[in-house]
C-alpha positions in Angstrom: -36.8 4.8 -30.0 -38.9 2.9 -32.6 -38.3 5.5 -35.3 -34.5 5.0 -35.0 -34.8 1.3 -35.4 -34.9 -0.7 -38.6 -38.4 -2.0 -39.2 -38.7 -5.5 -40.5 -42.0 -6.9 -41.7 -42.4 -10.7 -41.8 -45.2 -11.7 -44.1 -46.2 -15.3 -43.8 -49.2 -17.3 -45.2 -50.3 -19.0 -42.0 -49.3 -18.8 -38.3 -51.7 -21.3 -36.8 -49.4 -24.1 -35.6 -45.9 -24.8 -34.4 -44.5 -26.3 -37.5 -40.9 -26.1 -38.8 -41.3 -22.9 -40.7 -43.2 -21.2 -37.8 -40.7 -22.3 -35.2 -37.9 -21.1 -37.5 -39.5 -17.7 -37.7 -40.0 -17.7 -33.9 -36.4 -18.4 -33.2 -35.3 -15.7 -35.7 -37.5 -13.2 -34.0 -36.1 -14.1 -30.5 -32.6 -13.6 -31.7 -33.0 -10.2 -33.4 -31.1 -7.3 -31.7 -33.9 -5.4 -30.0 -31.8 -2.2 -30.0 -31.5 -2.2 -33.8 -34.6 -3.8 -35.1 -38.4 -3.5 -34.7 -40.1 -6.6 -36.1 -43.7 -6.8 -37.2 -45.3 -10.1 -38.2 -48.3 -10.1 -40.6 -49.8 -13.6 -41.1 -52.3 -13.7 -43.9 -54.4 -16.0 -41.6 -55.7 -16.8 -39.1 -56.9 -13.8 -37.0 -55.9 -15.6 -33.7 -53.9 -18.7 -32.8 -51.7 -20.1 -30.1 -48.6 -19.2 -32.1 -49.8 -15.6 -32.5 -50.4 -15.4 -28.8 -47.0 -16.8 -28.0 -45.3 -14.2 -30.2 -47.3 -11.4 -28.6 -46.4 -12.7 -25.1 -42.7 -12.3 -26.2 -43.4 -8.7 -27.1 -43.6 -9.2 -30.9 -46.2 -7.1 -32.7 -48.5 -9.4 -34.7 -51.0 -7.9 -37.1 -53.0 -10.5 -39.0 -54.3 -9.5 -42.4 -57.2 -11.9 -42.5 -56.7 -12.7 -46.1 -57.9 -16.2 -47.0 -56.7 -16.1 -50.6 -54.5 -13.9 -52.7 -56.9 -14.6 -55.6 -59.7 -12.9 -53.7 -60.9 -9.3 -54.5 -59.7 -8.2 -51.1 -56.1 -8.9 -51.9 -55.5 -5.5 -53.4 -57.0 -3.8 -50.4 -54.7 -5.8 -48.1 -51.8 -4.6 -50.3 -52.8 -1.0 -49.5 -53.1 -1.8 -45.8 -49.6 -3.2 -45.9 -48.4 0.0 -47.6 -49.8 2.1 -44.7 -48.2 -0.2 -42.2 -44.9 0.0 -44.0 -45.0 3.8 -43.7 -46.2 3.9 -40.1 -43.6 1.4 -38.8 -40.7 2.7 -40.8 -40.4 -0.7 -42.5 -37.2 -1.0 -44.6 -37.2 -4.8 -45.1 -40.1 -7.1 -46.0 -39.4 -10.8 -45.7 -42.0 -13.1 -47.3 -42.6 -16.7 -46.4 -44.7 -19.1 -48.6 -46.5 -18.6 -51.9 -49.3 -16.1 -51.0 -46.9 -13.8 -49.1 -44.3 -13.9 -51.8 -46.9 -12.7 -54.4 -48.3 -10.1 -52.1 -44.9 -8.8 -51.2 -43.9 -8.7 -54.8 -47.0 -6.8 -55.7 -46.2 -4.2 -53.0 -42.7 -3.8 -54.5 -44.1 -3.4 -58.0 -46.6 -0.7 -56.9 -44.4 1.4 -54.7 -40.8 0.2 -55.4 -39.9 0.0 -51.7 -38.9 -1.3 -49.3 -36.5 -4.2 -49.9 -38.4 -7.4 -50.4 -36.7 -10.8 -49.5 -38.4 -14.1 -50.3 -37.7 -17.0 -48.0 -38.1 -20.2 -50.1 -38.1 -23.4 -47.9 -39.8 -26.0 -50.1 -39.9 -27.2 -53.7 -43.3 -25.7 -54.4 -45.2 -28.9 -53.8 -48.5 -27.0 -53.4 -47.9 -24.9 -56.5 -49.5 -27.3 -58.9 -51.5 -25.2 -61.4 -50.5 -23.1 -64.3 -51.6 -19.9 -62.5 -49.1 -20.7 -59.7 -46.3 -21.1 -62.2 -47.3 -18.0 -64.1 -47.5 -15.8 -61.0 -44.0 -17.1 -59.9 -42.5 -16.2 -63.2 -44.2 -12.8 -63.4 -43.5 -11.6 -59.9 -40.1 -13.1 -59.2 -38.4 -10.2 -61.0 -39.9 -7.7 -58.6 -38.3 -9.4 -55.5 -34.9 -8.1 -54.5 -33.5 -11.3 -53.1 -34.5 -15.0 -52.7 -33.2 -17.0 -49.8 -33.0 -20.8 -50.1 -31.8 -23.4 -47.6 -30.6 -26.2 -50.0 -28.8 -26.6 -53.3 -31.7 -28.4 -54.8 -34.0 -25.5 -54.0 -31.5 -23.1 -55.5 -31.3 -25.0 -58.7 -35.0 -25.5 -59.0 -35.8 -21.8 -58.8 -33.2 -20.9 -61.4 -34.5 -23.6 -63.8 -38.2 -23.1 -63.2 -38.5 -19.4 -62.7 -35.6 -18.0 -64.7 -34.3 -16.0 -61.7 -30.8 -14.6 -62.1 -28.2 -16.3 -60.0 -27.2 -13.0 -58.3 -30.7 -12.7 -56.8 -30.5 -16.0 -55.0 -28.6 -16.7 -51.8 -28.1 -20.0 -50.2 -28.2 -20.1 -46.4 -28.2 -23.5 -44.8 -30.3 -24.2 -41.7 -28.4 -24.0 -38.5 -28.6 -26.5 -35.7 -29.4 -25.4 -32.2 -27.6 -27.6 -29.7 -29.3 -27.5 -26.3 -27.9 -28.8 -23.0 -27.4 -32.5 -22.7 -30.4 -34.4 -21.5 -30.5 -35.2 -17.8 -29.3 -38.8 -17.4 -32.0 -39.7 -15.0 -34.8 -38.3 -17.2 -33.2 -39.9 -20.2 -33.2 -43.3 -18.5 -36.8 -42.8 -17.3 -38.1 -42.0 -20.8 -36.3 -44.9 -22.3 -37.7 -47.2 -19.7 -41.2 -46.1 -20.6 -40.5 -47.3 -24.1 -39.3 -50.6 -22.8 -35.7 -49.9 -23.7 -32.5 -49.9 -21.6 -30.5 -46.7 -20.8 -27.7 -47.5 -23.4 -30.1 -48.4 -26.3 -29.2 -46.4 -29.4 -32.4 -44.5 -30.5 -33.0 -42.6 -33.7 -36.0 -40.3 -33.4 -38.0 -38.4 -36.0 -40.8 -35.9 -35.6 -43.0 -34.8 -38.5 -46.5 -35.1 -39.8 -46.9 -38.6 -41.1 -47.4 -38.1 -44.9 -45.6 -39.2 -48.0 -44.0 -35.8 -48.8 -42.0 -36.0 -45.6 -39.9 -38.9 -47.0 -40.1 -41.3 -44.1 -39.3 -44.2 -46.4 -35.7 -42.9 -46.9 -35.1 -42.8 -43.1 -36.6 -46.3 -42.7 -34.5 -47.7 -45.5 -31.4 -46.2 -44.0 -32.2 -47.6 -40.5 -32.8 -51.1 -42.1 -29.4 -50.9 -43.8 -27.7 -50.1 -40.5 -29.5 -53.0 -38.8 -28.4 -55.4 -41.6 -24.9 -54.2 -41.0 -25.2 -55.4 -37.4 -26.0 -52.1 -35.6 -28.4 -52.4 -32.6 -30.6 -49.4 -33.3 -34.2 -48.5 -32.6 -36.3 -46.0 -34.6 -38.9 -43.8 -32.9 -41.3 -42.1 -35.3 -43.6 -39.3 -33.8 -46.1 -37.6 -36.0 -49.7 -36.6 -36.5 -51.7 -33.5 -35.8 -50.3 -30.7 -33.5 -52.1 -31.8 -30.3 -50.8 -35.4 -30.6 -47.3 -34.2 -31.3 -47.4 -32.0 -28.2 -47.8 -35.1 -26.0 -44.6 -36.5 -27.5 -42.2 -33.8 -26.3 -41.2 -35.8 -23.2 -39.6 -38.5 -25.4 -37.2 -36.1 -27.1 -34.5 -36.4 -24.4 -34.6 -40.2 -24.7 -33.1 -40.1 -28.2 -29.5 -40.7 -29.2 -29.9 -38.9 -32.6 -32.8 -37.2 -34.4 -33.6 -36.9 -38.1 -36.2 -35.3 -40.3 -36.0 -36.6 -43.8 -37.5 -34.8 -46.7 -39.0 -35.6 -50.1 -39.9 -32.6 -52.2 -40.0 -30.2 -49.3 -36.3 -29.3 -49.7 -34.1 -29.0 -46.6 -35.7 -29.7 -43.2 -37.0 -26.8 -41.1 -36.6 -28.8 -38.0 -32.8 -28.8 -38.1 -33.0 -25.4 -36.5 -35.0 -26.8 -33.6 -33.9 -30.3 -33.2 -34.5 -32.1 -29.9 -31.5 -33.7 -28.2 
């Protein structure tokens, strides 16, 4: 019965694409013990998306809040809506993902002192560039019960920038999902489409092509290996979501994969790496 299960509310800023954070949440939801937990996902936006539909098809309850900005007058009304939802679904844990959700979750904690609020911090705050961003982080961080990070750099940055006590921060590294080995025939076929032989060593990387992803570090590393005499090819795949969907067939052609990072912190894709 639902009322005997532990309700977990996942509050996330956006759920409109299959990016690293979204896929990380998807896999987390798919591995929850359905006998013990009842998850509810509340994206601030959009009202509908392919990712929302995918979760619903898997039996996950998704209730969009349709909040475009936590700085809007409607933010407080959404906080009261969350409060009603928390009571109705017997929510005992709220996990927040990204800035807006962190602030909204902390506000709920401050107003009603329950349930437990856990903030999942997966980047170095590259979008938090204004004084109001920093002020809100400093003011609301003390209301959150626990902060999860996925890298030492992220852990140290939060302590230094937001003055959060060490006992409120937990470091959990990303896991790596190891799928079945690629079918040899398909692997050879995909490599042939790239004009490469079956035994060619290929390093592959999937990410949006933008400076913050740190592509230059991967390219520099590959060049060093080539200069050392290693016969290696680098395949970069990136762009908008629809373009990246068409690249899925090449994953199995890779020998290794990599997702470098600049200021984003540890990669989200290590939990869903193609092999």
